C-alpha positions in Angstrom: -67.4 118.6 6.5 -65.2 120.8 8.6 -68.2 122.7 10.0 -69.6 119.4 11.3 -66.3 118.6 13.0 -66.4 122.0 14.6 -69.9 121.3 16.0 -69.3 117.7 17.1 -65.6 117.6 18.0 -62.6 115.6 16.8 -63.7 112.4 18.4 -66.5 111.9 15.9 -66.0 110.2 12.5 -68.2 111.8 9.9 -69.2 110.4 6.4 -71.6 111.5 3.7 -75.0 109.8 3.9 -75.7 110.1 0.2 -78.9 111.6 -1.2 -79.7 114.1 -3.9 -78.9 117.2 -1.9 -75.6 116.1 -0.3 -76.7 117.7 2.9 -76.9 114.5 5.0 -74.2 112.8 7.0 -73.5 109.9 9.4 -71.5 110.5 12.5 -70.1 108.0 14.9 -68.2 108.2 18.2 -67.8 104.9 20.1 -71.2 103.4 20.5 -73.0 106.7 19.7 -74.3 107.1 16.1 -76.2 110.1 14.7 -77.8 111.1 11.4 -77.1 114.7 10.6 -78.8 116.9 8.1 -78.6 120.6 7.1 -81.9 122.5 6.8 -84.2 119.4 7.1 -88.0 119.7 7.4 -88.9 122.4 9.9 -91.5 120.2 11.6 -89.0 117.4 12.3 -89.5 117.9 16.0 -93.2 117.1 15.7 -92.5 114.1 13.5 -90.1 112.8 16.1 -92.4 113.4 19.0 -95.2 111.4 17.3 -92.8 108.5 16.5 -93.0 109.0 12.8 -89.3 109.5 12.3 -86.3 108.4 14.5 -85.8 110.4 17.6 -84.5 114.0 17.3 -81.5 114.4 19.5 -80.7 118.0 19.1 -81.0 121.1 16.8 -78.4 123.8 16.3 -78.6 127.0 14.3 -75.4 128.1 12.5 -74.2 131.7 12.3 -75.2 131.8 8.6 -78.8 130.8 9.4 -78.5 127.1 8.5 -80.1 124.7 10.9 -78.4 121.4 11.7 -80.5 118.5 13.1 -79.2 115.3 14.7 -81.3 112.2 14.9 -80.8 108.9 16.4 -79.1 106.6 13.9 -80.9 103.3 13.8 -79.9 100.1 12.1 -82.6 99.0 9.7 -83.7 98.8 6.1 -86.3 100.1 3.7 -89.5 98.2 3.1 -89.9 95.9 0.1 -92.6 96.3 -2.5 -94.7 93.5 -0.9 -94.3 94.9 2.6 -96.1 98.1 1.5 -99.4 96.1 1.8 -98.8 95.5 5.5 -101.5 96.9 7.8 -98.8 98.7 9.8 -98.1 100.9 6.8 -101.8 101.8 6.5 -102.1 102.6 10.2 -99.0 104.8 10.3 -100.1 106.7 7.2 -103.6 107.2 8.8 -101.9 108.5 12.0 -100.0 111.0 9.9 -103.1 112.2 8.0 -105.1 112.6 11.3 -102.4 114.5 13.2 -103.8 117.9 14.1 -100.4 118.9 15.5 -98.6 118.4 12.2 -101.3 120.2 10.3 -101.4 123.2 12.6 -97.7 123.5 12.5 -97.5 123.5 8.7 -100.3 126.1 8.5 -98.4 128.3 11.0 -95.4 128.0 8.8 -97.4 129.6 6.0 -98.0 126.4 3.9 -101.0 126.9 1.6 -103.3 123.9 1.0 -103.2 122.3 -2.5 -106.7 123.2 -3.8 -108.1 121.2 -6.7 -109.5 124.2 -8.6 -106.1 125.9 -8.7 -104.4 122.6 -9.5 -106.7 122.1 -12.5 -105.5 125.4 -14.0 -101.9 124.2 -13.7 -102.8 120.9 -15.2 -104.4 122.5 -18.2 -101.3 124.6 -18.8 -99.0 121.6 -18.5 -101.1 119.4 -20.8 -101.4 122.0 -23.5 -98.0 121.1 -25.0 -98.6 117.4 -25.1 -102.3 116.8 -26.1 -101.5 116.5 -29.9 -99.0 113.7 -29.1 -100.9 111.9 -26.4 -104.4 110.8 -27.5 -105.4 109.7 -24.0 -104.6 113.0 -22.4 -107.7 114.8 -23.7 -109.9 112.1 -22.2 -108.0 112.2 -18.9 -108.5 116.0 -18.6 -112.2 115.5 -19.3 -112.4 113.0 -16.4 -110.5 115.5 -14.2 -113.1 118.2 -15.1 -115.9 115.7 -14.5 -114.7 114.7 -11.0 -113.7 118.3 -10.0 -117.1 119.2 -8.4 -116.7 116.2 -6.1 -113.2 117.1 -4.9 -113.5 118.4 -1.3 -111.7 121.7 -0.7 -111.7 121.3 3.1 -110.6 117.7 3.6 -107.0 118.6 4.4 -104.1 116.8 6.1 -100.3 116.8 6.0 -99.4 114.6 3.0 -95.9 113.2 2.4 -96.1 113.3 -1.4 -93.2 110.9 -1.9 -94.6 107.5 -0.7 -91.8 105.4 -2.1 -91.0 102.1 -0.4 -87.4 103.4 0.2 -88.8 106.1 2.4 -90.4 103.6 4.7 -87.9 102.3 7.2 -88.1 99.4 9.7 -85.5 99.3 12.4 -83.9 96.2 14.0 -86.2 96.8 16.9 -89.2 96.4 14.5 -90.1 100.1 14.6 -91.7 101.5 11.4 -90.9 105.0 10.2 -91.7 107.3 7.3 -88.7 109.5 6.5 -87.6 112.2 4.0 -90.3 114.9 4.5 -89.0 117.6 2.1 -91.9 117.2 -0.3 -94.7 117.5 2.4 -97.8 119.5 1.5 -101.2 120.2 3.0 -103.6 118.4 0.7 -106.3 115.7 0.4 -105.1 112.4 2.0 -106.2 110.7 -1.2 -103.1 112.0 -2.9 -100.9 109.9 -0.6 -103.3 106.9 -0.5 -103.6 106.7 -4.3 -99.9 106.9 -4.9 -99.3 104.0 -2.5 -102.2 101.8 -3.5 -101.7 102.0 -7.2 -98.0 101.4 -7.1 -97.8 98.7 -4.4 -101.0 97.0 -3.4 -103.0 94.6 -5.7 -106.5 96.0 -6.4 -108.1 93.0 -4.7 -106.4 94.0 -1.5 -107.4 97.7 -1.5 -110.5 97.2 0.6 -108.6 95.4 3.4 -105.8 98.0 3.3 -108.3 100.8 3.7 -109.9 98.9 6.6 -106.5 99.0 8.3 -106.2 102.7 7.4 -109.6 103.3 9.0 -111.7 104.5 6.1 -114.0 102.7 3.7 -113.1 102.2 0.0 -116.0 103.7 -1.8 -116.5 105.4 -5.2 -116.0 108.9 -3.7 -112.6 108.0 -2.5 -111.7 106.2 -5.7 -112.5 109.3 -7.7 -110.3 111.4 -5.5 -107.5 108.8 -5.8 -107.7 108.8 -9.6 -107.9 112.5 -9.7 -104.6 113.0 -7.9 -103.0 110.1 -9.7 -103.9 111.7 -13.1 -102.6 115.0 -11.9 -99.3 113.4 -10.8 -98.9 111.7 -14.2 -99.6 114.9 -16.1 -97.3 117.0 -14.0 -94.5 114.5 -14.7 -94.8 114.6 -18.5 -91.6 115.3 -20.4 -90.6 114.9 -24.0 -88.4 112.0 -23.2 -91.0 109.9 -21.2 -94.1 110.3 -23.3 -94.3 106.6 -24.4 -94.2 105.4 -20.8 -96.6 108.1 -19.5 -99.0 107.4 -22.4 -99.3 103.8 -21.2 -99.9 105.0 -17.6 -102.6 107.4 -18.8 -104.4 104.7 -20.8 -104.3 102.3 -17.8 -105.7 105.1 -15.6 -108.5 105.7 -18.2 -109.5 102.0 -18.0 -109.8 102.3 -14.2 -111.6 105.6 -14.3 -114.1 104.4 -16.9 -115.5 101.9 -14.4 -116.3 104.8 -12.1 -118.0 106.9 -14.8 -120.4 104.2 -15.9 
């Protein structure tokens, strides 16, 4: 942390903020508090300007090319499971998905959209080593193939792709944020929507949640949701999680069957 002390000065107290990468820190000097991160998402400035993450205070480039960002440190907490059903969550996610500024910036950075046809090839390859041991997998792949012609190539947005309740933060001033953007991709918004709805929101509340989001819950959207959810489950398959993933695939098949009838 010597490099941070060099940037901030001796009057700042610095401590690791945890996380997988070990690249995040807290810093405090008197009443001032900052959240510091090395090489965070390049479009953090846009996220800050749109009020999606806490305010960006400054950015510094190091001699070795690393970029250090400092954000306002806010007292708050992560959302609970039940709070993910809140209309405010739906409205903020809709704001993100409809942000042309964020989409244009990611495209200028060279990010390529996640296209269903290309993803299907990847899914076939991933599934090949598990089909003999997972009876439901063949049926799930068949459903993915069936729905593929209905998957829009041009319905693109910036998607977070890690819609965990711990990444949704609410401050003591009752401000809602979505943080940790390292997994962001350009994709169909249904990828984010499905991940959130199926994990956190009772099915009977999906229609109301989508009203808050600003889109109708129809069969076309449901097919896209299940397509991306099936893709997510398949890509997460490992030898040590097959029993759990088999149950997830069977549950998904039950839901998909209602759309195929």
